[in-house]
Every structure is written in structure tokens, then in C-alpha cells.
N, C-alpha and C positions, 0 to 999 in steps of 0.2 A: 348866259344867253338862259340856260335851264334852269338859275333862280330865278328870273324874271317870270320863265313860260312859269311855275311853279306856284308864288303871287300872285299872276292873273288868274288861275285856276281855284288859290285860294279866296283870292275875291269876289270871282265867280257863281263861286258853290254858298257860302256866306250871304248873297244879294237874295241866292235862289231860296236860302232856309228863312231868309227875312222874310222875304215874298209870301212862301209857305205857313209863316208862325202868324202870318194877318191875315188869312183868309179868313174871315167869317166863320164864325163856329157854324151858325145856325145852317150854312151850305153844308159844309165839310160833313155832320152830324147826318144831313138828308139826302145828299149819294150815300154817304155809308148804312143806312138806314132801308134806303130802298136799292143796294145793290146786293142785299144778305139779309135772312129773317133773326132775330133778334131776340132776346127774352127785355132788353133795358129798351128804355119809354125816355125820351126829354120833352120836355117844354118850354115853352117860354126860357129861350136861346140865347144871350146875348154875349158880344162881345168875339174875342177872339180864337184862332185852334191856341194860340200863346197862351193866353188867359180871359176868361172867364165865365159865365156861370149860368145854368139850368132851373128856373123857380120850381120847374118839375123830375123827380125824376123814381120812375115806377119801372123794378122787375119781377117778370112772371105774374105783373098786374099789381103787386105791395105799393104803395106809395112811400116812399122813404123819403118829402120831402122834396128839399131846393139842393145843391150843389154848385159849388167855388172851385175853378182849376187854376192852376199856374204849370205852366211847361220849368221840367227841373234841365237847366243848361248841363249842370253835371249829370245828367243822364244821357245828353246826346254824347259826353264826351269817353262814355263809358262807351259806346254805340248800345244803348239802350233808349225809348221813348217812352219818359217818364214823369207824372205827373204827380206833384203836390193839392190834396184835393181835403174839403170838408165840406159834408153835409150835413143839416141836420133838417129834423121835422120834426111833427109832434110826437115828444115820446126818446128818441132816439138822436143820438151826435154821436160821427163819425170823422176822424184824421187821419191822412200818413199819405202814403205815395204807392201808385197802381202805375202802372205801363208793360209794355210788352219788352221784353228782350230781344236782341238781334236773331235769336234762331225762332221767333215769335210766341213762346213763354211768356205765360203769366209772373208777372214781378210783385209781389204788395209788400210794404214792409213800414216798422214804426207806425202801424193801426192801432190804434186805441180811440177806445168811445162806447159806448153802450148803444143798443138795440133792444126793443121790445120783443119778446121772446114770441109771441106771438104772431108778429111780422117774418122772424127766420122762418115759420114753420109756410106763411105765406109765402112767404122767397121759396119754399123748396117744394109748394103743389105739396103739402101734407096735409089733406084734410081731415085721414080719420080721428088724430087729438089734437087738443085743442092746448098748448103748451101758455101758463101762466108766470110771470114776473121779467128779470129783465138780463141780456145778457151782456156782459161789461166783456170786453174784447183788451187786448194788451199782448199783440202778435207782430216778433219782432222781424218776423219775415215767411212769407208763403210763397212757392213756388207753385205752376201750374202745369201741367207738360202735357202737351194730346187732351186737352180735358181733364187729366187726373193731377192729384198735388201728388208730387214726388219731394216736398220738402214743405215743413212749418215749425216756426217752431215760438214759443210764446205759453201765453193762459189762456184761458178762457175761463169767466164764471156765470154758474146762473144763478143767481139773486134770487131767491125769493120764490123756489121754483115751483109751480105747481101743475095743476090739470086742471082745466073749464070742464074739459068732455073730453070721453062719454062722462066722464067721470067726476067729478069733484071732491081735489085733494090740495092737501101743502104738505110737500113733500119738504123746504126745508134750504140752504142753499148748494151745489156740488162745485166743485173746481175740474177741468180738466187742465193739466200742466203737460205741454207737447213736446217733442224733441225729434230731434230728425238726424239722421247718419246715413249716406252712402246709397239715397233711396227708401231709405226704411224709416217708417214714422213713428214714433211708441209717444201712447198717452199713458199718464197713473190719472187716475178716477177718484175723488174722495168729497166724502160729505163738508161742511163748512159747519154742522151744525143745526139741529131740528131734530123732526118727526121721526128720519129713513137714516140707518146708517147707512153708507153706502162705501165701498170699498174696490178696487179693479183697476184691469186696465186694459189696452186697448193696443191693437197693431196694425200697420196698414205697409203690406213688403213691398219693394220696389217691384214685383212680377203680379203685383195686385190683387196678391192674394189679402184676407183679412180677416183677423180674429178678433172674437171683444168676451171678456170674461169678468164678471159684476155678481159679487152675492149683497145683497141689498137686506135689513133688518130693520122691522118695523121696532121703536122704540113706544115706551111707555103711553107719550102724547103721541102715538100718530089718531089719526083718525082711524073710524073703521074703513072707512070708505078703501081708504088707502091699502090699509092690513090685509083688506078681500081683495084690494086688484095685483100688488104685492105676491102674495099667494097665488094668485091664477097666471100667473108666469113661471112658476116652477116647479120642484119639489122640494120641499124645507126640510134643513137637514136636525138636525138632534138643539139645536138651538132655537130656531125658529126662522134663522133664515131661508130667504131663496139664493143659488149658485144658478147664475144667467153666462151663458154660450151662445155666443154663435159666430159663423167662419162661414165665408165661403171666397166671388171674384167678382171682382170690379170689374 
């Protein structure tokens, strides 16, 4: 009798999941958007919660292009709501898995692709400096708890890095290698060639404290505007390099 009741309950749950999965995505998004203020905006939505697409996706007013998604059944078995997604826009392409853990943490995994540095600045609502170049992402895993990342692993490369405003300067390419352990996130920073030598590290501790230490040394091929901007960041050492250090609390 108990076995039969269990099968009936399982059948009801599967039927309920089927009904929810086939809810039109535009209705679900309309409900979510009206119930809370979100920086994410979608338009031209079609399909269902299970599988669908939006022709326009924007974050903090930055247009990211269109996105397609499909629910990951494996995530449901693990107690998480995960979607495989593919985003394409003018100058950017991203693919990976994203969703929510059972405790509400944001989870992102196997994120690969490229996005314009200028677009990243717009998403972060950073108005003072207008960056140039492409940001290549190869992130194995990201976990965000209560709005703060507590685990990140992977590599970010800022290719053909530069600044368009308030000064114009070519920097080269810079790599950020990120690892995590027990809530602490550490990053090593280095240049990949170009007019600026960059070496340093950054850390975000589990308690929210962060430290950044970077040494920048303009090479002989550096643009005069870049040299002037670097020297304005801090005190020069004996070889002409500038050591930059920041620390604080998130």
C-alpha cells in the first residue's frame, strides 16, 4: 500500500513538473519582472520555461543580444534549477550553465565566450573610464551567496586591452587566473605582452575583505599618454615601475 502511494505521489509530482515546465516563458517572466525590481530586461520572448529564447536581453541598460535556454534535468536531480544557455549579440558570444541552488545561491558553470570590455563597463554602470578590447571568459565555476561571490575558478583574458576615455592608450593583453578555497578567492594577474608589464595578485576573503597589489612598468613601446596615466597612479620605484595597492571591505 505504501509503495502504491509513493508511486502515485511521484506521478503527481512529475505531472506538476510537466505543467510548470510548459508555462509560456513570457508569462513567467512578466510575473517575475512585476514582482521585483531587476537589472535584467528581456524582450521578444518565446517558448516555455523548459526551453525558449528572448530576442533582446539587456543588463543595466547594456544590450547583450539574444539568448536561448534549456532546462537541465540533471540540475533538478541535484536539487538545483539550472539552465544551459547560449547568448549571441553584436561582438559577443557566451555559453554555459546558470541557475539557482536549493539554498538560493547563484550558480554558473562552464562559462565560455567573449564579450566587449566596453559592454562590461556598461553592465557595471562604470562611467568614468571607457575600456577597449575583448574579454575572453573561461570560467569553470562561479557561486554567489547573498550578492557576493564565494567561489570562482577559471581564467579571464582582457585581449587587446586599452582605454578610450578619459585618455586614449593601448595596454596590451592581461590575464587573470582565479582560484578558490573555503570561501577565499585568489587571482594572479600578468600581462601577455604589449607596451605595459603587469604583475600582481588580488584576494577576496570569506569575510568580505579584499586586497589588490599590482606592479605596472611601461615598456619602451608604451604610448606617452599611457606612461603619464600610470605614473599618476602612484609612486615610482627605482626602475620606473609603479606599485598599486588597494584594500577594503565589500
